[in-house]
C-alpha positions as CSV (number, residue, x, y, z in Angstrom):
1,M,92.1,-150.5,171.9
2,T,92.6,-148.4,174.8
3,R,95.1,-145.7,174.2
4,R,96.7,-144.3,177.3
5,L,98.0,-140.9,177.7
6,R,100.3,-139.2,179.7
7,I,99.0,-135.8,181.0
8,S,99.5,-133.5,183.7
9,A,98.1,-132.5,186.7
10,A,96.7,-129.5,185.7
11,A,95.2,-131.1,182.7
12,A,94.0,-133.7,185.0
13,V,92.4,-131.2,187.1
14,L,90.5,-129.6,183.7
15,A,89.7,-133.3,182.5
16,A,87.9,-134.3,185.9
17,T,85.9,-131.0,185.8
18,L,84.6,-131.3,182.2
19,A,83.9,-134.9,182.8
20,C,81.8,-133.8,186.0
21,A,80.3,-131.1,184.1
22,S,79.0,-133.6,181.6
23,C,78.0,-136.5,184.2
24,A,75.7,-133.2,185.6
25,V,73.8,-132.5,182.5
26,E,71.0,-134.9,181.6
27,K,70.2,-135.5,177.9
28,Q,66.8,-134.5,177.5
29,P,64.2,-136.0,175.7
30,P,63.5,-135.0,172.0
31,P,61.6,-132.4,171.5
32,A,57.7,-132.9,170.5
33,G,57.1,-133.2,166.5
34,T,55.9,-129.7,164.6
35,P,52.7,-131.1,163.2
36,V,52.9,-131.9,159.7
37,D,51.2,-129.8,156.8
38,G,47.8,-131.7,156.0
39,A,47.8,-134.1,159.1
40,T,44.5,-135.0,160.7
41,G,43.4,-136.2,164.3
42,S,45.9,-137.3,166.6
43,A,49.0,-137.9,163.9
44,P,52.3,-137.4,165.3
45,G,54.5,-134.7,164.3
46,L,57.4,-134.2,162.2
47,G,60.8,-134.2,164.1
48,W,63.0,-133.7,161.4
49,T,63.4,-134.8,157.7
50,L,66.4,-135.3,155.1
51,T,66.3,-135.6,151.2
52,P,69.4,-138.2,149.8
53,S,71.0,-134.3,148.8
54,D,71.0,-133.6,152.3
55,V,73.2,-136.8,153.3
56,G,75.7,-135.9,150.5
57,I,74.3,-138.4,147.3
58,E,72.3,-135.9,145.2
59,G,69.9,-137.8,142.8
60,G,70.2,-140.6,145.4
61,Q,67.4,-142.8,147.0
62,F,67.4,-144.3,150.6
63,R,68.0,-148.2,150.7
64,D,67.5,-150.3,153.8
65,P,71.1,-151.4,155.0
66,V,69.6,-154.9,155.9
67,Q,69.3,-155.7,152.1
68,G,72.7,-154.6,151.2
69,S,73.7,-152.4,148.3
70,D,75.2,-155.4,146.1
71,T,71.9,-154.7,144.2
72,D,68.9,-152.6,144.1
73,S,66.0,-154.4,146.8
74,M,63.9,-151.6,146.0
75,E,63.4,-151.5,149.7
76,S,63.8,-148.5,152.0
77,G,64.7,-148.4,155.6
78,S,67.1,-148.1,158.4
79,I,68.5,-149.8,161.7
80,T,69.0,-148.0,164.7
81,D,69.9,-147.9,168.6
82,G,67.9,-145.1,169.8
83,S,70.6,-142.6,169.1
84,T,72.1,-143.3,165.7
85,V,69.8,-144.1,162.8
86,V,71.8,-145.8,160.1
87,T,70.6,-145.7,156.5
88,L,71.9,-146.4,152.9
89,V,71.7,-144.2,150.1
90,G,73.2,-144.5,146.1
91,R,72.3,-144.0,143.0
92,L,70.3,-146.2,140.2
93,D,71.9,-147.3,137.5
94,G,69.6,-150.1,136.2
95,R,69.3,-152.6,138.6
96,E,72.6,-151.6,140.3
97,F,72.8,-149.3,143.1
98,V,76.1,-147.3,142.7
99,D,77.9,-145.0,145.3
100,A,76.7,-146.5,147.9
101,T,77.0,-145.0,151.5
102,L,76.1,-145.9,155.0
103,V,74.9,-142.9,156.4
104,G,74.8,-142.3,160.1
105,L,72.0,-139.9,161.7
106,D,71.8,-138.7,164.9
107,I,67.7,-139.5,166.1
108,A,67.5,-136.2,167.9
109,D,68.0,-133.6,165.2
110,G,68.9,-135.4,162.4
111,A,72.8,-134.2,162.0
112,V,74.5,-136.3,159.8
113,R,77.2,-137.8,162.3
114,W,79.3,-139.8,159.9
115,R,79.3,-141.5,156.1
116,V,81.2,-145.0,155.0
117,P,81.4,-146.3,151.5
118,A,79.2,-149.2,151.1
119,E,79.7,-150.8,147.7
120,D,78.9,-154.9,147.0
121,V,77.4,-154.8,150.6
122,V,74.9,-158.0,150.6
123,G,73.2,-157.4,154.1
124,C,73.6,-156.0,157.5
125,G,72.1,-157.3,160.7
126,E,69.0,-155.6,162.2
127,E,70.3,-154.5,165.6
128,F,74.0,-152.8,166.6
129,V,76.5,-155.3,168.2
130,D,78.9,-153.9,170.7
131,G,77.8,-149.7,169.0
132,Q,78.7,-151.1,165.3
133,V,76.6,-151.4,162.3
134,V,77.7,-155.2,161.1
135,C,77.4,-156.2,157.6
136,Y,78.9,-158.6,154.9
137,R,80.6,-159.0,151.5
138,G,80.9,-161.7,149.4
139,N,78.1,-164.7,149.4
140,T,78.9,-166.3,146.0
141,G,82.4,-167.4,145.8
142,T,85.0,-168.8,148.7
143,R,85.9,-165.6,150.3
144,S,83.7,-163.1,152.5
145,E,84.4,-160.0,154.5
146,I,82.7,-158.3,157.7
147,L,82.5,-155.0,157.6
148,T,81.9,-152.4,160.7
149,V,80.7,-148.9,161.3
150,D,80.7,-147.4,164.9
151,A,77.3,-146.0,165.2
152,E,78.7,-143.2,167.4
153,S,82.3,-142.3,165.3
154,G,81.6,-143.8,161.8
155,E,85.3,-145.3,162.4
156,S,85.0,-148.6,159.9
157,S,87.0,-151.7,159.6
158,T,86.9,-154.7,157.7
159,R,88.2,-158.2,158.1
160,D,88.2,-161.4,156.6
161,A,85.8,-164.0,157.6
162,A,87.0,-167.2,158.3
163,F,84.5,-168.7,155.9
164,P,81.9,-167.6,153.3
165,V,78.9,-166.6,154.4
166,T,75.7,-167.0,152.9
167,D,73.7,-165.1,155.5
168,L,74.2,-162.9,158.3
169,T,71.9,-161.4,160.9
170,T,72.5,-160.1,164.6
171,A,70.5,-160.2,167.9
172,D,71.2,-159.2,171.6
173,G,74.7,-158.4,170.7
174,H,75.4,-161.3,168.6
175,V,76.6,-161.8,165.3
176,Y,74.7,-165.2,163.6
177,T,76.1,-166.5,160.2
178,S,75.4,-169.3,157.8
179,H,78.0,-171.1,155.9
180,A,78.4,-171.9,152.0
181,V,78.8,-175.7,152.2
182,D,81.3,-178.0,150.0
183,E,79.8,-181.0,148.0
184,G,78.4,-183.5,150.8
185,D,78.6,-181.3,153.5
186,R,75.7,-180.4,155.6
187,P,74.6,-176.2,156.0
188,T,76.1,-175.0,159.0
189,V,74.8,-171.7,161.4
190,S,77.2,-170.0,163.6
191,R,76.8,-167.3,166.6
192,G,80.0,-165.3,167.8
193,T,81.4,-161.7,167.2
194,V,82.8,-159.9,164.3
195,D,85.9,-161.0,165.0
196,A,85.3,-164.8,165.3
197,L,82.0,-165.5,163.7
198,D,82.0,-169.0,165.3
199,A,83.2,-168.3,168.5
200,D,80.1,-169.2,170.7
201,W,79.1,-172.3,168.6
202,S,78.4,-173.7,165.1
203,V,75.9,-176.4,164.7
204,Q,74.7,-178.4,161.3
205,F,71.5,-179.5,160.2
206,D,70.3,-182.6,158.4
207,S,69.3,-180.8,155.4
208,A,68.7,-182.4,152.0
209,S,69.4,-179.7,149.9
210,S,72.0,-179.8,147.5
211,S,75.3,-177.6,147.7
212,G,74.0,-175.6,144.3
213,S,71.2,-174.4,145.9
214,Q,72.8,-173.1,149.5
215,F,72.5,-169.6,148.0
216,T,68.7,-169.7,148.4
217,S,68.7,-170.2,152.2
218,T,67.8,-167.8,154.4
219,L,68.5,-166.9,158.4
220,H,66.5,-164.9,161.0
221,T,66.7,-164.3,164.5
222,Q,63.5,-162.7,165.7
223,N,61.2,-162.8,168.4
224,G,63.6,-165.3,170.7
225,I,63.8,-168.3,167.9
226,G,66.5,-168.8,165.2
227,L,65.4,-170.2,162.1
228,F,67.5,-171.7,158.8
229,D,65.3,-172.0,155.7
230,D,66.8,-173.8,152.4
231,D,65.1,-175.0,149.3
232,Q,63.8,-178.1,150.9
233,G,63.7,-177.5,154.8
234,V,63.0,-175.4,157.9
235,F,65.3,-175.8,160.9
236,A,64.5,-174.3,164.3
237,F,67.2,-173.6,166.9
238,D,67.8,-172.0,170.5
239,L,69.7,-168.6,170.0
240,D,71.8,-169.5,173.1
241,T,73.1,-172.6,172.7
242,G,72.4,-173.6,168.8
243,D,70.5,-176.8,169.3
244,N,68.0,-177.6,167.3
245,L,64.4,-177.5,168.2
246,W,62.7,-178.8,165.8
247,S,63.0,-178.9,161.9
248,R,61.0,-179.9,158.8
249,T,62.4,-181.6,155.8
250,I,61.9,-184.5,153.5
251,P,59.7,-186.4,153.6
252,S,57.9,-183.8,154.6
253,C,59.3,-180.4,153.2
254,A,58.6,-176.9,154.0
255,R,59.5,-173.6,154.6
256,S,58.8,-170.7,156.6
257,G,58.8,-166.9,157.2
258,A,59.9,-165.0,160.1
259,A,58.3,-166.4,164.1
260,A,55.4,-164.2,164.8
261,R,55.8,-161.9,167.8
262,D,54.8,-165.0,170.4
263,G,58.1,-167.0,169.1
264,T,55.4,-168.9,166.9
265,V,56.3,-170.1,163.5
266,R,54.3,-170.6,160.5
267,V,55.3,-173.1,158.4
268,E,54.2,-174.1,155.0
269,R,54.3,-177.4,153.7
270,M,55.4,-178.3,150.3
271,D,55.3,-181.0,147.3
272,C,59.3,-182.4,148.0
273,S,59.8,-183.0,143.8
274,D,57.9,-179.2,143.2
275,P,58.7,-176.9,146.3
276,S,55.9,-174.5,143.9
277,V,53.0,-177.0,145.0
278,V,51.6,-175.9,148.6
279,T,50.8,-179.0,150.6
280,G,49.1,-177.3,153.4
281,S,50.3,-175.0,156.7
282,E,50.8,-175.4,160.1
283,V,51.8,-172.9,163.3
284,V,54.7,-174.7,165.5
285,D,55.5,-173.8,169.0
286,T,59.3,-172.7,170.2
287,D,59.5,-176.5,171.3
288,G,58.1,-178.0,168.0
289,T,54.5,-178.7,168.8
290,V,52.1,-178.5,166.3
291,L,49.6,-175.9,167.6
292,A,47.2,-176.2,164.3
293,A,47.9,-177.6,160.9
294,T,45.5,-177.2,157.6
295,D,45.6,-179.4,154.5
296,S,44.2,-176.0,152.8
297,V,46.4,-174.8,150.0
298,T,45.1,-171.0,150.9
299,L,48.5,-169.8,153.2
300,Q,48.1,-166.9,155.5
301,Q,51.6,-164.9,155.3
302,P,51.1,-161.5,157.6
303,T,53.6,-159.6,157.5
304,F,52.8,-158.3,161.1
305,D,52.2,-161.5,163.2
306,A,51.1,-160.5,167.0
307,P,48.1,-162.9,167.9
308,A,46.7,-162.8,171.2
309,E,47.5,-166.0,173.1
310,S,43.1,-166.9,173.2
311,S,42.5,-166.2,170.1
312,P,42.2,-168.9,167.6
313,I,45.0,-169.8,165.4
314,L,44.5,-168.5,161.5
315,L,45.4,-170.8,159.3
316,G,44.5,-171.6,155.3
317,T,40.3,-170.3,155.5
318,S,40.0,-171.2,159.2
319,G,40.3,-170.6,162.8
320,Y,42.1,-173.4,165.2
321,R,42.0,-174.3,168.9
322,P,45.5,-175.6,169.7
323,S,45.4,-179.8,169.3
324,N,42.2,-179.7,167.7
325,P,41.9,-180.5,164.0
326,D,38.2,-179.1,163.8
327,P,37.8,-175.2,162.9
328,V,36.4,-173.0,165.2
329,W,35.1,-171.6,162.0
330,T,35.4,-171.2,158.2
331,D,35.5,-168.7,155.8
332,D,36.1,-169.4,152.3
333,G,36.3,-165.4,151.3
334,L,40.0,-165.1,152.9
335,V,41.4,-166.3,149.6
336,W,42.0,-164.8,146.3
337,T,38.9,-165.2,143.5
338,V,41.2,-166.0,140.3
339,P,39.9,-164.7,137.1
340,P,39.3,-167.3,134.2
341,D,41.7,-165.7,132.0
342,I,44.6,-165.9,134.3
343,A,46.3,-168.8,133.5
344,A,49.0,-171.3,135.1
345,P,51.6,-170.9,137.2
346,A,50.1,-167.5,137.6
347,A,47.0,-168.8,138.7
348,R,48.2,-171.3,141.2
349,F,50.2,-168.5,142.7
350,L,47.6,-166.2,143.5
351,R,45.2,-169.6,144.7
352,T,47.6,-169.8,147.9
353,R,47.7,-166.4,148.7
354,G,45.6,-165.3,151.3
355,L,44.5,-162.1,152.1
356,V,45.4,-161.3,155.6
357,Y,48.6,-159.0,155.8
358,A,48.5,-158.7,159.3
359,V,47.5,-160.4,162.7
360,T,47.1,-157.7,166.0
361,G,45.6,-159.1,168.9
362,S,42.4,-160.7,168.3
363,V,42.0,-159.5,164.8
364,A,42.8,-160.2,161.1
365,L,43.4,-157.5,158.8
366,L,42.6,-158.0,155.3
367,R,43.1,-156.7,151.7
368,N,41.4,-157.3,148.4
369,N,43.4,-155.6,145.5
370,D,40.7,-157.2,143.1
371,T,37.9,-155.3,144.8
372,A,40.2,-152.7,146.3
373,T,38.9,-153.2,149.6
374,E,39.9,-153.3,153.1
375,S,38.0,-155.6,156.1
376,A,38.9,-156.8,159.2
377,I,37.7,-160.3,161.4
378,D,37.6,-160.9,164.7
379,L,39.4,-164.1,165.1
380,A,37.6,-165.4,167.8
381,T,34.3,-165.8,165.5
382,G,35.5,-165.1,162.1
383,N,33.0,-162.8,161.7
384,T,33.7,-159.6,159.4
385,L,34.1,-156.5,161.8
386,W,34.2,-153.5,159.1
387,S,34.9,-153.3,155.3
388,R,35.8,-150.2,153.4
389,E,37.1,-149.3,150.2
390,S,40.8,-148.6,149.7
391,G,42.6,-148.9,146.4
392,R,46.0,-148.3,148.5
393,F,48.4,-150.9,150.0
394,S,49.9,-150.9,153.3
395,E,51.2,-152.9,156.1
396,V,51.1,-152.0,159.5
397,G,54.1,-150.9,161.2
398,A,53.1,-150.5,164.7
399,L,50.2,-151.3,167.4
400,D,49.1,-149.1,169.8
401,G,46.3,-150.6,171.8
402,D,44.1,-150.7,169.3
403,V,45.6,-148.2,166.9
404,A,47.2,-149.4,164.2
405,T,49.6,-147.5,161.9
406,L,49.5,-148.5,158.3
407,F,51.9,-147.3,156.0
408,G,52.6,-147.9,152.3
409,P,53.6,-146.3,149.3
410,E,50.8,-143.6,149.5
411,V,49.5,-144.1,152.9
412,L,50.8,-143.1,156.5
413,Q,47.6,-143.2,158.9
414,G,46.6,-144.6,162.2
415,I,43.3,-146.7,162.5
416,D,41.4,-148.6,165.0
417,I,41.4,-152.2,164.4
418,R,37.9,-152.9,165.6
419,T,36.1,-150.4,163.8
420,G,37.9,-149.3,160.8
421,S,37.7,-145.7,161.5
422,T,40.6,-143.3,161.1
423,V,41.9,-141.9,163.9
424,W,44.8,-140.1,162.2
425,D,46.3,-139.4,158.9
426,V,49.3,-137.9,157.4
427,P,49.3,-137.1,153.4
428,V,52.6,-139.0,152.4
429,T,53.4,-135.8,150.0
430,A,54.8,-133.6,152.9
431,F,57.9,-135.7,152.8
432,D,58.4,-135.6,148.9
433,D,56.0,-135.8,146.0
434,E,57.5,-137.2,143.3
435,G,55.8,-140.6,143.3
436,I,58.6,-142.6,143.0
437,D,57.4,-144.9,145.9
438,R,54.8,-146.4,143.9
439,Q,58.0,-148.3,142.5
440,S,59.7,-148.8,146.0
441,W,58.7,-149.6,149.7
442,P,58.9,-147.8,152.4
443,E,59.2,-148.9,156.1
444,F,58.2,-147.7,159.4
445,D,60.1,-148.5,162.9
446,R,59.9,-147.8,165.8
447,A,62.7,-146.4,168.2
448,G,61.0,-145.8,171.5
449,T,58.7,-143.1,171.4
450,D,60.3,-142.0,167.8
451,S,58.8,-143.5,165.1
452,I,61.2,-143.6,161.6
453,Y,59.8,-143.5,158.4
454,T,61.9,-144.3,155.7
455,R,61.0,-143.8,151.4
456,A,63.0,-143.7,148.2
457,L,63.3,-140.1,148.6
458,S,63.1,-138.9,152.5
459,I,63.9,-140.1,155.8
460,S,61.8,-138.8,158.6
461,V,61.5,-139.4,162.4
462,L,57.6,-138.7,163.9
463,R,57.4,-137.4,167.3
464,A,54.0,-137.1,169.3
465,T,52.6,-133.0,169.1
């Protein structure tokens, strides 16, 4: 709401002068980072770092707002528009996350802009909408609430949702929600605004799932495609219109993760009568075309999936070219070796989990915790590019040419993906040294030229030195 104020002529002149003065000042880029103690190579420097006590929660821990505060997700993180960084902070009480507070920080210097109570928040959108953080409460009953917080001022507002929300996400200035369904109804996804969640459209999917299983559903809107998963099917939809692009459900039950950065989706096929039984996997293009498929029970589930268009598609233990059922290469070493003393169902779970944790261009990165090694394969040939000892778990947070940023509870470093050599390294003890992140998971995000590294006990912005 815009408030119109009556001002005197003198005040108007003063206001105009101030406005012109502020317009004349261009916002300067963030200063270069200060080298981190113990860092090596071309490591980014430290812009600033804060602890939970610095933002007003003594004895607290940082958590990812996207995962909410309703229970302890054990995942740290933040969301940002490149100006304000929003994170969640609270105290642990068993599995409960109490005194939960959303905190807005200035990305330039870490100044605390605002704090907003965030108890019982189920989750928040990954992007700001109209300059606001969008979150929701209540996904197990008949009533849900939408919480919004202005990223600049911290002004918050709560409004009743028109329907019970089971999941919420945001993308490109829109709010996407999935609905709870009554017995016999089909699951529904809507796009709209914070005031009218279904203002743009609502679509129903022909799911075979029972209404009692609705709370296991997930909703994603990443990399230009919408995905709705329930316990027996996955439905891809157009973000602008809601049109169902393709689906996998009974009698070909499936589930999936988020879309890769090229918009393709890894689909995990499963037995409809027993979802724990994997029957194969496939990669599906945005129009529903199956680019590659395999009956292998090995699932490759990279958390960073940015394949090169010219490279074979990695599925199971092989590389495939689109529309060709025969693999280009096969490597049975891309799956766990399960010790004989491991019994089902744990053994079955391990046998289906592949070793690939990232696909970066034409290279796949692998980790074998059993042998404490990391390696890389060339997707064009399946040949091993390099292998090295590594007992420290990590994921890929960013890719700059051939240099991947690896982050984890004990890792923050850049490696050359084609040689495995360490380009730079930052000791994580420079941020906090209590080792608590061995039980929780940090996060690394890019915001323009800045990087945000969030741990349980610290949130930091890294900059080029």
